[in-house]
C-alpha positions in Angstrom: 30.1 -26.6 100.6 27.6 -25.2 98.0 28.3 -24.6 94.3 28.3 -20.8 94.7 31.0 -21.0 97.3 33.0 -23.4 95.2 32.7 -21.0 92.2 34.0 -18.1 94.3 36.9 -20.2 95.6 37.7 -21.3 92.1 37.7 -17.7 91.0 40.2 -16.8 93.8 42.4 -19.8 92.9 42.5 -19.0 89.2 43.6 -15.4 89.9 45.9 -15.9 92.9 47.8 -19.0 91.5 49.6 -16.8 88.9 49.5 -13.4 90.6 52.2 -13.3 93.3 49.7 -13.0 96.2 49.5 -16.7 97.4 46.5 -18.8 96.2 46.6 -20.9 99.3 46.6 -17.9 101.5 43.7 -16.2 99.7 41.8 -19.5 99.7 42.1 -19.5 103.5 41.1 -15.8 103.7 38.1 -16.5 101.4 37.0 -19.5 103.5 37.1 -17.3 106.7 35.0 -14.7 105.0 32.5 -17.2 103.5 32.3 -19.2 106.7 33.6 -22.4 105.1 34.6 -24.9 107.8 36.9 -27.5 106.4 39.5 -29.6 108.3 43.1 -29.7 107.4 42.9 -32.8 105.2 39.6 -31.6 103.5 41.0 -28.1 103.0 44.2 -29.5 101.4 42.2 -31.9 99.2 40.1 -29.0 97.8 43.2 -26.9 97.3 44.9 -29.7 95.4 41.9 -30.0 93.1 41.9 -26.3 92.3 45.7 -26.4 91.8 45.3 -29.2 89.2 42.9 -26.9 87.3 45.4 -24.1 87.2 48.2 -26.5 86.2 46.1 -27.5 83.2 45.6 -23.9 82.4 49.4 -23.4 82.4 49.8 -26.2 79.9 47.1 -24.6 77.7 48.6 -21.1 77.7 52.2 -22.3 77.5 51.5 -25.1 75.0 53.9 -23.9 72.4 56.7 -24.1 75.1 55.4 -27.2 76.8 55.0 -29.5 73.7 58.6 -29.2 72.5 59.8 -29.9 76.0 57.9 -33.2 76.2 58.9 -34.1 72.6 62.6 -33.6 73.1 62.7 -35.2 76.6 60.7 -38.4 75.7 62.6 -38.8 72.4 65.9 -38.4 74.2 67.1 -35.5 72.1 70.2 -33.7 73.4 69.0 -30.2 72.9 68.0 -27.1 75.0 64.5 -28.4 75.5 65.7 -31.6 77.2 68.1 -29.5 79.3 65.1 -27.4 80.4 63.2 -30.5 81.4 66.2 -31.7 83.4 66.3 -28.3 85.2 62.6 -28.6 86.0 63.2 -32.0 87.5 66.1 -30.6 89.6 63.8 -27.9 90.8 61.3 -30.5 92.0 63.7 -32.2 94.4 63.2 -29.9 97.4 59.4 -29.9 97.2 59.5 -33.7 96.7 61.5 -34.0 99.9 59.0 -31.8 101.7 56.1 -33.8 100.3 57.5 -37.2 101.3 59.0 -36.3 104.7 56.8 -33.5 106.0 53.4 -34.0 104.5 51.6 -34.3 107.8 53.3 -31.2 109.2 52.3 -29.2 106.1 48.7 -30.3 106.4 48.6 -28.9 109.9 49.2 -25.4 108.6 46.0 -25.5 106.5 42.7 -24.6 108.1 44.3 -22.9 111.1 43.0 -19.4 110.5 44.7 -16.2 109.5 47.7 -16.0 111.8 50.0 -18.1 109.6 48.6 -16.6 106.4 49.3 -13.1 107.7 52.9 -13.7 108.5 53.5 -15.5 105.2 51.9 -12.7 103.2 54.3 -10.3 104.9 57.2 -12.6 103.9 55.9 -12.6 100.4 55.8 -8.8 100.4 59.4 -8.5 101.6 60.6 -11.0 99.0 58.8 -9.2 96.1 60.1 -5.8 97.3 63.7 -7.1 97.6 63.5 -8.6 94.0 62.2 -5.3 92.7 64.9 -3.1 94.2 67.8 -5.6 93.6 66.5 -7.5 90.5 64.2 -6.0 87.9 65.2 -2.4 88.4 68.9 -3.0 87.7 68.2 -4.5 84.2 65.5 -4.8 81.6 63.2 -7.8 81.6 64.9 -9.2 78.4 68.4 -9.1 80.0 70.0 -11.5 82.4 71.2 -15.0 82.3 69.2 -18.2 81.5 68.1 -20.4 84.4 70.9 -22.8 85.2 70.9 -26.0 87.2 72.0 -24.3 90.4 69.4 -21.6 89.9 66.8 -24.3 89.3 67.6 -26.0 92.6 67.5 -22.7 94.5 64.3 -21.7 92.9 63.0 -25.2 93.8 63.9 -24.5 97.5 61.7 -21.4 97.2 58.9 -23.5 95.8 59.2 -26.0 98.6 59.0 -23.3 101.3 56.0 -21.8 99.6 53.8 -24.7 100.4 52.9 -22.7 103.5 49.5 -20.9 103.1 50.2 -17.2 102.5 53.6 -17.6 101.0 53.1 -17.1 97.2 54.6 -19.9 95.1 54.8 -17.9 91.9 55.9 -14.8 93.8 58.6 -16.7 95.7 60.0 -18.6 92.7 59.9 -15.6 90.3 61.4 -13.2 92.9 64.2 -15.8 93.7 65.0 -16.1 90.0 65.2 -12.3 89.6 67.4 -12.0 92.6 69.7 -14.7 91.1 70.0 -12.6 87.9 67.8 -14.6 85.6 65.8 -13.1 82.8 62.4 -12.0 83.9 60.5 -13.5 81.0 62.4 -16.8 81.2 62.1 -17.2 84.9 58.3 -16.5 84.8 57.9 -19.3 82.2 60.1 -21.6 84.3 58.1 -20.8 87.4 54.8 -21.8 85.8 56.2 -24.9 84.2 58.1 -26.2 87.3 54.9 -26.5 89.3 53.3 -29.0 86.9 55.1 -32.1 88.2 54.6 -31.5 91.9 50.9 -30.7 91.6 50.0 -33.5 89.3 52.1 -35.9 91.5 50.2 -34.8 94.6 46.9 -35.3 92.7 47.9 -38.8 91.6 48.9 -39.8 95.1 45.6 -38.4 96.4 43.6 -40.4 93.8 45.5 -43.5 94.8 44.6 -43.0 98.4 41.0 -42.5 97.5 40.9 -45.7 95.4 42.7 -47.7 98.1 40.3 -46.4 100.8 43.1 -44.8 102.8 41.4 -41.4 102.4 37.7 -40.7 102.7 35.8 -39.0 99.9 36.1 -35.2 100.0 33.6 -33.6 102.4 33.0 -30.8 99.9 31.2 -33.1 97.4 31.8 -33.9 93.7 29.6 -31.1 92.3 31.3 -28.3 94.2 34.7 -29.8 93.3 33.7 -29.8 89.6 32.5 -26.2 89.7 35.6 -25.0 91.5 37.8 -26.9 89.1 36.2 -25.5 85.9 36.2 -21.9 87.3 39.8 -22.1 88.4 40.8 -23.5 84.9 39.1 -20.7 82.9 40.2 -17.9 85.2 43.7 -19.4 85.4 44.1 -19.2 81.6 43.4 -15.5 81.7 45.5 -14.8 84.7 48.5 -16.8 83.4 48.7 -14.6 80.2 48.3 -11.5 82.4 51.0 -12.4 84.8 53.5 -13.1 82.0 53.0 -9.6 80.8 53.3 -8.1 84.3 56.6 -9.8 85.0 58.1 -8.6 81.7 57.1 -5.0 82.6 58.7 -5.3 86.1 55.5 -4.3 88.0 55.8 -6.8 90.9 56.3 -4.0 93.5 52.6 -3.3 93.5 51.9 -6.8 94.6 54.4 -6.4 97.4 52.3 -3.4 98.6 49.1 -5.5 98.3 50.5 -8.5 100.2 51.8 -6.1 103.0 48.3 -4.6 103.4 46.4 -7.9 103.4 49.0 -9.5 105.7 48.6 -6.8 108.2 44.8 -7.0 108.0 45.0 -10.8 108.6 47.2 -10.4 111.7 44.8 -7.7 113.1 41.7 -9.8 112.4 43.0 -13.2 113.4 
């Protein structure tokens, strides 16, 4: 993979990670268009690298929310911030189970073309449309309940299912929270914060495998990885702030229309 291709894929990741259109699905579509031929393991490795970049952009943009969470949790304060961290940990249980027990099966879905992506984009469109008609339209963005522990677990299940390419993680988690009756602004923040632990955990495991020799060095090369990482980080910072504003305004229905159109195109062109 050359640096221009890595730059373009980083650009796609930075935008699509926060917009509810599936970053993994759009990375697969972009690879098909650009003629990038990566195997399942290499494709997943590159995706993890770009996801780490967008996780760091989440921390930068939500620093004023992220820092108090860490301070309260690690100093064992019994306050709302510690409770929020505990809810985030609860939300990570489903994706942790998937990562430990079904990692090989998940890897098989990556690099298989547009069929899986197309169907998952249609599922994303349906979920976003459902949340629009039965969630944000029935109440303003600043109304609704806070994310509770049961809500966190259910939203975590949505995140675990969204490991499939084409099923938007942000779209699935935010839409699930809206359907459950959570405040749009709070569930958007929770959605962006809850992905930090799984992605960094996956990255640490991957680094461990590389250092131990269990996994070969990425076929894409270190320079393209660095270019993709930096691009995804910068674009992710911009997209994160944009998405928070979009969710507050209840405009997710337009992304449902987009996912429907792109999903149908993927199924036709597969």
